[in-house]
C-alpha positions as a Markdown table, in Angstrom:
| # | Residue | x | y | z |
|---|---|---|---|---|
| 1 | Met | -0.1 | 0.1 | 0.0 |
| 2 | Ile | 2.7 | 2.3 | 0.7 |
| 3 | Asp | 6.5 | 1.8 | -0.3 |
| 4 | Thr | 8.1 | 4.2 | 2.1 |
| 5 | Lys | 8.9 | 3.1 | 5.7 |
| 6 | Phe | 8.3 | 6.3 | 7.5 |
| 7 | Asn | 10.1 | 5.1 | 10.7 |
| 8 | Leu | 8.7 | 7.5 | 12.9 |
| 9 | Ala | 9.8 | 10.5 | 10.6 |
| 10 | Pro | 8.4 | 13.7 | 12.1 |
| 11 | Thr | 5.9 | 15.9 | 9.9 |
| 12 | Met | 3.0 | 18.4 | 10.8 |
| 13 | Ile | -0.6 | 18.6 | 10.5 |
| 14 | Gly | -1.4 | 21.9 | 8.9 |
| 15 | Ser | -1.7 | 25.2 | 10.7 |
| 16 | Met | 1.4 | 27.7 | 11.8 |
| 17 | Pro | 0.7 | 31.1 | 13.8 |
| 18 | His | 3.0 | 33.0 | 11.6 |
| 19 | Lys | 1.9 | 35.6 | 9.2 |
| 20 | Asp | 5.2 | 35.4 | 7.2 |
| 21 | Pro | 5.0 | 32.5 | 4.9 |
| 22 | Val | 8.6 | 32.3 | 4.1 |
| 23 | Ala | 9.6 | 32.4 | 7.8 |
| 24 | Ala | 7.1 | 29.5 | 8.5 |
| 25 | Cys | 8.5 | 27.5 | 5.8 |
| 26 | Ala | 12.0 | 28.1 | 6.7 |
| 27 | Leu | 11.0 | 26.7 | 10.1 |
| 28 | Leu | 9.3 | 23.7 | 8.8 |
| 29 | Asn | 12.3 | 22.9 | 6.5 |
| 30 | Arg | 14.7 | 23.4 | 9.5 |
| 31 | Tyr | 13.1 | 20.9 | 11.7 |
| 32 | Leu | 11.3 | 18.7 | 9.3 |
| 33 | Pro | 13.7 | 18.3 | 6.4 |
| 34 | Glu | 12.7 | 14.6 | 5.9 |
| 35 | Phe | 8.8 | 15.5 | 5.3 |
| 36 | Pro | 8.1 | 19.1 | 5.2 |
| 37 | Ala | 4.6 | 20.2 | 5.1 |
| 38 | Trp | 3.2 | 23.3 | 3.7 |
| 39 | Pro | 2.0 | 25.6 | 6.3 |
| 40 | Gln | -1.8 | 27.1 | 6.5 |
| 41 | Leu | -1.4 | 30.4 | 7.6 |
| 42 | Pro | -5.2 | 31.5 | 9.4 |
| 43 | Asn | -3.6 | 34.3 | 11.0 |
| 44 | Leu | -2.6 | 35.9 | 7.9 |
| 45 | Ala | -5.6 | 36.2 | 6.3 |
| 46 | Phe | -9.5 | 35.0 | 6.4 |
| 47 | Ala | -8.8 | 33.5 | 2.9 |
| 48 | Glu | -6.5 | 30.9 | 4.9 |
| 49 | Asp | -9.5 | 29.8 | 7.0 |
| 50 | Met | -9.7 | 26.0 | 6.6 |
| 51 | Thr | -13.1 | 26.3 | 4.9 |
| 52 | Val | -12.4 | 29.5 | 2.6 |
| 53 | Gln | -9.0 | 28.1 | 1.8 |
| 54 | Phe | -10.3 | 25.4 | -0.5 |
| 55 | Ser | -13.5 | 27.0 | -1.4 |
| 56 | Glu | -12.5 | 28.9 | -4.7 |
| 57 | Gly | -14.8 | 28.0 | -7.4 |
| 58 | Phe | -17.7 | 26.3 | -5.4 |
| 59 | Pro | -20.9 | 27.2 | -7.0 |
| 60 | Gly | -22.5 | 30.1 | -5.1 |
| 61 | Met | -19.6 | 30.9 | -3.0 |
| 62 | Thr | -19.6 | 34.4 | -1.6 |
| 63 | Val | -17.0 | 35.7 | 0.7 |
| 64 | Gln | -17.6 | 39.2 | 2.4 |
| 65 | Gly | -15.2 | 40.2 | 5.1 |
| 66 | Glu | -15.1 | 37.1 | 7.2 |
| 67 | Asn | -18.4 | 36.2 | 6.5 |
| 68 | Ala | -18.3 | 33.0 | 3.9 |
| 69 | Arg | -21.6 | 31.6 | 2.3 |
| 70 | Val | -23.4 | 29.9 | -0.5 |
| 71 | Asn | -26.0 | 31.6 | -2.3 |
| 72 | His | -28.2 | 30.2 | -5.3 |
| 73 | Gly | -27.9 | 33.2 | -7.3 |
| 74 | Pro | -28.2 | 33.4 | -11.1 |
| 75 | Ser | -25.0 | 31.9 | -11.9 |
| 76 | Phe | -25.4 | 29.0 | -9.7 |
| 77 | Asp | -26.5 | 26.5 | -12.1 |
| 78 | Ala | -23.5 | 27.6 | -14.7 |
| 79 | Gln | -21.3 | 27.3 | -11.8 |
| 80 | Met | -22.3 | 23.8 | -10.9 |
| 81 | Glu | -21.8 | 22.7 | -14.5 |
| 82 | Arg | -18.4 | 24.0 | -14.9 |
| 83 | Leu | -17.6 | 22.1 | -11.6 |
| 84 | Tyr | -18.9 | 18.8 | -12.8 |
| 85 | Thr | -17.6 | 19.2 | -16.2 |
| 86 | Ala | -14.0 | 19.6 | -14.7 |
| 87 | Tyr | -14.6 | 16.6 | -12.4 |
| 88 | Leu | -15.7 | 14.3 | -15.3 |
| 89 | Ala | -12.9 | 15.4 | -17.3 |
| 90 | Asn | -10.5 | 15.0 | -14.3 |
| 91 | Asn | -9.1 | 18.4 | -14.7 |
| 92 | Pro | -8.0 | 19.8 | -11.5 |
| 93 | Asp | -6.2 | 22.6 | -13.2 |
| 94 | Ala | -9.5 | 24.4 | -13.8 |
| 95 | Phe | -10.1 | 24.6 | -10.0 |
| 96 | Pro | -6.4 | 25.8 | -8.5 |
| 97 | Ile | -5.6 | 27.1 | -5.1 |
| 98 | Ser | -4.5 | 30.6 | -5.5 |
| 99 | Pro | -1.4 | 32.3 | -3.5 |
| 100 | Asp | -3.6 | 34.6 | -1.5 |
| 101 | His | -5.7 | 31.6 | -0.1 |
| 102 | Ala | -2.3 | 29.3 | 0.5 |
| 103 | Ala | 0.5 | 31.6 | 0.8 |
| 104 | Gly | 2.4 | 28.7 | 2.8 |
| 105 | Leu | 2.0 | 26.4 | -0.2 |
| 106 | Phe | 3.7 | 29.0 | -2.6 |
| 107 | Ala | 6.5 | 29.8 | -0.2 |
| 108 | Leu | 7.4 | 26.0 | 0.1 |
| 109 | Leu | 7.3 | 25.5 | -3.6 |
| 110 | Asp | 9.8 | 28.2 | -3.9 |
| 111 | Leu | 12.3 | 27.0 | -1.0 |
| 112 | Lys | 15.6 | 26.2 | -2.5 |
| 113 | Lys | 18.1 | 23.6 | -1.1 |
| 114 | Met | 15.7 | 21.0 | -0.4 |
| 115 | Ser | 16.2 | 17.2 | -0.5 |
| 116 | Pro | 13.2 | 15.6 | 1.4 |
| 117 | Ser | 12.2 | 12.1 | 1.4 |
| 118 | Gly | 8.6 | 13.1 | 0.9 |
| 119 | Val | 6.5 | 16.3 | 1.1 |
| 120 | Lys | 3.2 | 16.4 | 3.1 |
| 121 | Gly | 0.1 | 18.6 | 2.2 |
| 122 | Gln | -3.6 | 18.7 | 3.3 |
| 123 | Val | -7.0 | 19.5 | 2.4 |
| 124 | Thr | -10.1 | 20.3 | 4.4 |
| 125 | Gly | -12.3 | 17.1 | 4.3 |
| 126 | Pro | -15.8 | 17.1 | 2.9 |
| 127 | Leu | -17.6 | 16.8 | 6.2 |
| 128 | Ser | -16.1 | 19.6 | 8.0 |
| 129 | Phe | -16.3 | 21.5 | 5.0 |
| 130 | Gly | -20.0 | 21.0 | 4.6 |
| 131 | Val | -20.6 | 21.7 | 8.4 |
| 132 | Met | -18.7 | 24.8 | 8.4 |
| 133 | Leu | -20.2 | 26.2 | 5.1 |
| 134 | Lys | -23.8 | 27.5 | 5.2 |
| 135 | Asp | -26.3 | 28.6 | 2.6 |
| 136 | Glu | -28.1 | 31.4 | 2.4 |
| 137 | Lys | -30.8 | 29.7 | 5.2 |
| 138 | Lys | -27.9 | 29.4 | 7.4 |
| 139 | Gln | -28.0 | 25.6 | 7.1 |
| 140 | Ser | -25.0 | 23.5 | 6.6 |
| 141 | Ile | -24.6 | 22.4 | 3.1 |
| 142 | Leu | -23.6 | 18.9 | 4.3 |
| 143 | His | -27.3 | 18.4 | 4.8 |
| 144 | Asp | -27.9 | 19.2 | 1.2 |
| 145 | Asp | -27.2 | 16.1 | -0.9 |
| 146 | Val | -26.4 | 18.2 | -4.1 |
| 147 | Leu | -24.3 | 20.7 | -2.4 |
| 148 | Ser | -22.5 | 18.1 | -0.2 |
| 149 | Asp | -21.6 | 16.0 | -3.4 |
| 150 | Ala | -20.5 | 19.1 | -5.1 |
| 151 | Ala | -18.3 | 19.7 | -2.1 |
| 152 | Ala | -16.6 | 16.5 | -2.2 |
| 153 | Lys | -16.0 | 16.7 | -5.8 |
| 154 | Leu | -14.4 | 20.1 | -5.6 |
| 155 | Leu | -12.2 | 19.1 | -2.7 |
| 156 | Arg | -11.1 | 15.9 | -4.8 |
| 157 | Leu | -10.1 | 18.3 | -7.7 |
| 158 | Lys | -8.2 | 20.5 | -5.1 |
| 159 | Ala | -6.2 | 17.7 | -3.6 |
| 160 | Thr | -5.4 | 16.5 | -6.9 |
| 161 | Trp | -4.2 | 19.9 | -8.1 |
| 162 | Glu | -2.3 | 20.3 | -4.7 |
| 163 | Glu | -0.4 | 17.0 | -5.1 |
| 164 | Lys | 0.5 | 18.0 | -8.6 |
| 165 | Gln | 2.2 | 21.0 | -7.4 |
| 166 | Leu | 4.1 | 19.3 | -4.3 |
| 167 | Arg | 5.3 | 16.7 | -6.9 |
| 168 | Arg | 7.6 | 19.8 | -8.0 |
| 169 | Val | 9.5 | 19.4 | -4.2 |
| 170 | Ser | 9.3 | 15.3 | -4.3 |
| 171 | Lys | 7.5 | 12.8 | -6.1 |
| 172 | Asn | 6.8 | 11.2 | -2.8 |
| 173 | Thr | 3.6 | 13.0 | -1.5 |
| 174 | Ile | 1.6 | 12.5 | 1.5 |
| 175 | Ile | -1.9 | 14.4 | 1.6 |
| 176 | Phe | -4.0 | 14.5 | 4.7 |
| 177 | Val | -7.6 | 15.0 | 4.6 |
| 178 | Asp | -8.7 | 16.9 | 7.6 |
| 179 | Glu | -11.7 | 16.2 | 9.6 |
| 180 | Pro | -12.3 | 17.7 | 13.0 |
| 181 | Val | -15.9 | 17.6 | 12.7 |
| 182 | Met | -15.7 | 13.8 | 12.9 |
| 183 | Thr | -15.4 | 14.0 | 17.0 |
| 184 | Ser | -19.1 | 15.0 | 16.7 |
| 185 | Tyr | -19.9 | 11.8 | 14.7 |
| 186 | Gly | -22.7 | 9.9 | 16.2 |
| 187 | Ser | -24.1 | 12.8 | 18.1 |
| 188 | Ala | -27.6 | 14.6 | 17.9 |
| 189 | Phe | -25.1 | 17.4 | 16.4 |
| 190 | Phe | -24.0 | 15.0 | 13.5 |
| 191 | Thr | -26.8 | 12.7 | 11.9 |
| 192 | Ile | -25.1 | 11.8 | 8.6 |
| 193 | Ser | -25.2 | 8.0 | 8.0 |
| 194 | Arg | -22.1 | 6.1 | 8.0 |
| 195 | Glu | -22.7 | 5.2 | 4.2 |
| 196 | Lys | -22.6 | 9.0 | 3.3 |
| 197 | Val | -19.6 | 9.6 | 5.6 |
| 198 | Lys | -17.6 | 6.9 | 3.9 |
| 199 | Ser | -18.9 | 7.9 | 0.3 |
| 200 | Leu | -18.0 | 11.6 | 0.9 |
| 201 | Leu | -14.3 | 10.7 | 2.0 |
| 202 | Asp | -13.5 | 8.1 | -0.7 |
| 203 | Glu | -14.7 | 10.8 | -3.0 |
| 204 | Val | -12.0 | 13.1 | -2.0 |
| 205 | Leu | -9.2 | 10.4 | -1.3 |
| 206 | Gly | -9.9 | 9.1 | -4.5 |
| 207 | Gly | -8.3 | 12.1 | -6.3 |
| 208 | Ile | -4.9 | 11.5 | -4.2 |
| 209 | Thr | -2.5 | 9.1 | -5.9 |
| 210 | Gly | 0.1 | 9.3 | -3.7 |
| 211 | Val | 0.1 | 8.3 | 0.3 |
| 212 | Lys | -3.4 | 9.7 | 1.3 |
| 213 | Gly | -4.5 | 9.8 | 5.1 |
| 214 | Ile | -7.3 | 11.2 | 7.3 |
| 215 | His | -6.5 | 13.2 | 10.4 |
| 216 | Cys | -9.2 | 13.8 | 13.0 |
| 217 | Cys | -8.0 | 16.0 | 16.4 |
| 218 | Gly | -10.1 | 14.2 | 19.0 |
| 219 | Asn | -12.1 | 11.2 | 19.8 |
| 220 | Thr | -14.3 | 9.5 | 17.2 |
| 221 | Asp | -15.6 | 6.3 | 16.0 |
| 222 | Trp | -12.0 | 5.0 | 14.2 |
| 223 | Ser | -14.0 | 2.2 | 12.5 |
| 224 | Val | -15.6 | 4.4 | 10.0 |
| 225 | Leu | -12.4 | 6.1 | 9.1 |
| 226 | Leu | -10.3 | 2.8 | 9.0 |
| 227 | Asp | -13.3 | 1.6 | 6.5 |
| 228 | Thr | -12.4 | 4.3 | 4.1 |
| 229 | Ser | -9.4 | 4.0 | 1.3 |
| 230 | Ala | -7.1 | 6.0 | 3.7 |
| 231 | Gln | -3.5 | 4.6 | 4.0 |
| 232 | Val | -2.6 | 6.7 | 7.2 |
| 233 | Ile | -4.8 | 7.5 | 10.3 |
| 234 | Ser | -3.7 | 10.7 | 12.1 |
| 235 | Phe | -4.9 | 11.1 | 15.5 |
| 236 | Asp | -4.2 | 13.2 | 18.8 |
| 237 | Thr | -2.2 | 10.5 | 20.7 |
| 238 | Tyr | -1.5 | 13.3 | 23.5 |
| 239 | Asn | -5.1 | 13.8 | 24.5 |
| 240 | Phe | -6.8 | 10.6 | 23.2 |
| 241 | Ala | -4.2 | 7.9 | 23.2 |
| 242 | Gly | -6.5 | 5.0 | 24.1 |
| 243 | Ser | -9.2 | 6.0 | 21.3 |
| 244 | Leu | -7.6 | 4.3 | 18.6 |
| 245 | Ala | -6.7 | 1.2 | 20.7 |
| 246 | Leu | -10.5 | 0.6 | 20.9 |
| 247 | Tyr | -10.2 | -0.8 | 17.1 |
| 248 | Pro | -7.4 | -3.5 | 17.5 |
| 249 | Ala | -8.8 | -5.6 | 14.4 |
| 250 | Glu | -9.2 | -2.5 | 12.1 |
| 251 | Val | -5.7 | -1.2 | 13.1 |
| 252 | Arg | -4.2 | -4.6 | 12.5 |
| 253 | Arg | -5.9 | -4.5 | 8.9 |
| 254 | Leu | -4.4 | -1.1 | 8.2 |
| 255 | Leu | -1.0 | -2.1 | 9.2 |
| 256 | Gly | -1.3 | -5.6 | 7.4 |
| 257 | Ala | -2.1 | -3.7 | 4.1 |
| 258 | Gly | 0.6 | -1.5 | 4.5 |
| 259 | Gly | -0.9 | 1.6 | 6.1 |
| 260 | Ala | 0.6 | 3.7 | 8.7 |
| 261 | Ile | -0.5 | 5.6 | 12.1 |
| 262 | Ala | 0.4 | 9.1 | 12.4 |
| 263 | Trp | 0.9 | 9.7 | 16.1 |
| 264 | Gly | 0.2 | 13.3 | 17.4 |
| 265 | Val | 1.9 | 13.1 | 20.5 |
| 266 | Val | 3.3 | 16.6 | 20.8 |
| 267 | Pro | 0.6 | 18.7 | 22.6 |
| 268 | Asn | -0.7 | 22.1 | 20.9 |
| 269 | Thr | -1.2 | 24.2 | 23.8 |
| 270 | Glu | 1.4 | 26.2 | 25.6 |
| 271 | Asp | 0.1 | 24.9 | 29.2 |
| 272 | Ala | 0.9 | 21.3 | 28.1 |
| 273 | Leu | 4.3 | 22.3 | 26.3 |
| 274 | Leu | 5.6 | 23.7 | 29.9 |
| 275 | Lys | 5.0 | 20.4 | 31.1 |
| 276 | Glu | 6.6 | 18.1 | 28.6 |
| 277 | Thr | 10.1 | 17.3 | 27.7 |
| 278 | Thr | 11.4 | 14.8 | 25.0 |
| 279 | Ser | 11.5 | 11.9 | 27.7 |
| 280 | Ser | 8.1 | 12.5 | 29.1 |
| 281 | Leu | 6.5 | 12.5 | 25.4 |
| 282 | Lys | 8.7 | 9.1 | 24.6 |
| 283 | Asp | 7.1 | 7.5 | 27.6 |
| 284 | Arg | 3.6 | 8.9 | 26.6 |
| 285 | Leu | 4.2 | 7.5 | 23.1 |
| 286 | Glu | 5.4 | 3.9 | 24.3 |
| 287 | Glu | 2.2 | 3.9 | 26.5 |
| 288 | Ala | -0.1 | 4.7 | 23.8 |
| 289 | Met | 1.8 | 2.1 | 21.7 |
| 290 | Ala | 1.5 | -0.7 | 24.2 |
| 291 | Pro | -1.9 | -1.8 | 23.8 |
| 292 | Phe | -1.3 | -2.6 | 20.3 |
| 293 | Thr | 2.1 | -4.8 | 21.2 |
| 294 | Arg | -0.2 | -6.6 | 23.7 |
| 295 | Gln | -2.5 | -7.3 | 20.7 |
| 296 | Gly | 0.4 | -9.0 | 18.9 |
| 297 | Ile | 1.7 | -6.0 | 16.7 |
| 298 | Ser | 5.3 | -6.1 | 16.9 |
| 299 | Phe | 7.1 | -2.6 | 17.9 |
| 300 | Lys | 9.2 | -2.9 | 14.8 |
| 301 | Gln | 6.2 | -2.8 | 12.6 |
| 302 | Leu | 4.6 | 0.1 | 14.5 |
| 303 | Lys | 7.9 | 1.9 | 14.4 |
| 304 | Glu | 8.5 | 1.5 | 10.7 |
| 305 | Gln | 4.7 | 2.3 | 9.7 |
| 306 | Ala | 4.5 | 5.5 | 11.7 |
| 307 | Leu | 4.8 | 9.4 | 11.4 |
| 308 | Leu | 5.2 | 11.6 | 14.4 |
| 309 | Thr | 3.0 | 14.8 | 14.3 |
| 310 | Pro | 1.8 | 17.7 | 16.8 |
| 311 | Ser | -1.7 | 16.7 | 18.4 |
| 312 | Cys | -3.4 | 19.1 | 15.8 |
| 313 | Gly | -2.6 | 22.6 | 14.0 |
| 314 | Leu | -0.4 | 25.0 | 15.7 |
| 315 | Ala | -2.0 | 28.2 | 14.7 |
| 316 | Gly | -3.2 | 29.1 | 18.6 |
| 317 | Leu | 0.5 | 29.2 | 19.5 |
| 318 | Ser | 2.7 | 31.8 | 19.7 |
| 319 | Glu | 5.6 | 31.6 | 17.0 |
| 320 | Asp | 8.1 | 30.8 | 19.9 |
| 321 | Ala | 5.8 | 27.9 | 21.2 |
| 322 | Ser | 5.2 | 26.7 | 17.6 |
| 323 | Glu | 9.2 | 26.4 | 17.0 |
| 324 | Arg | 9.2 | 24.5 | 20.6 |
| 325 | Val | 6.6 | 21.9 | 19.3 |
| 326 | Leu | 8.8 | 21.2 | 16.4 |
| 327 | Glu | 11.9 | 21.1 | 18.2 |
| 328 | Leu | 10.4 | 18.3 | 20.7 |
| 329 | Leu | 9.1 | 16.7 | 17.6 |
| 330 | Ala | 12.4 | 16.3 | 15.8 |
| 331 | Asp | 14.0 | 15.3 | 19.3 |
| 332 | Leu | 11.3 | 12.8 | 20.0 |
| 333 | Ser | 11.8 | 11.2 | 16.4 |
| 334 | Ala | 15.7 | 10.8 | 16.9 |
| 335 | Arg | 15.1 | 9.5 | 20.3 |
| 336 | Met | 12.6 | 6.9 | 19.3 |
| 337 | Arg | 14.6 | 5.6 | 16.2 |
| 338 | Gly | 17.4 | 5.1 | 18.4 |
| 339 | Arg | 15.3 | 2.3 | 20.2 |
| 340 | Ser | 15.2 | -1.2 | 19.1 |
């Protein structure tokens, strides 16, 4: 499934607190030279908000100030036809991501003297996109079958286009589909069926030809995400270490097929960072892995088929604290790789 043995290489989830994309990318290249990622910069502009960032070209999309909405105006049908025409032709170039929506992506593409093993990107998942984006009636578009299907097809094109750009950095690409809203799956707030969740996710994942993953930064029913075509499952190990261990058979199947786990063991809050060291995080990671080794999965396999990440994005931190996260991440990776 995945040719690369990640061997606990460090990478990151997505967002950074910086407003200077060049500075953010330099930092990531310094600490994550093996698998750098492009930084989302929501503090730079509203256009970098995780919903708006991938919304360009969505039918009826309007952004006024810091308010994004879908309106069924007179050009809606024509815009919908344009989207489906591009989708059917597999033409991602019809729906690119512009520099003012992803300054960090273009800054990474411009970096010199890089020789990474691979490069990571991300796209907002169709469920989170659909919950956060609302129509003129203030209803989430996820509950509209037409709009939710269109969202998945747009995001698939965005992921394909992004992957194409990242291959300028490395032929080995990793794209995570970010789904924070899956923490509400099964609640009264989130009544979408398992079948629709899987269908929408697999639609987006189908546009990724390199390594494809799903990230959820909280507790969820991991059996749903493990039932998709994702090859990497990324989870907040720091706060929810036991959540994935509830699904040993599904995890075993993922690893047996060559998939991987991204262990988000470095915290993304300043209070938690003050309490942690490389040693304490190593202990925490080993504790998180222990239930799987007790189930017969070898530590060697867990180590080879693993990435290390922060627990989630870093946009809520100070710039100094975000650098501390990356420093801990790199140090922890080096320490764990030395363990047999």
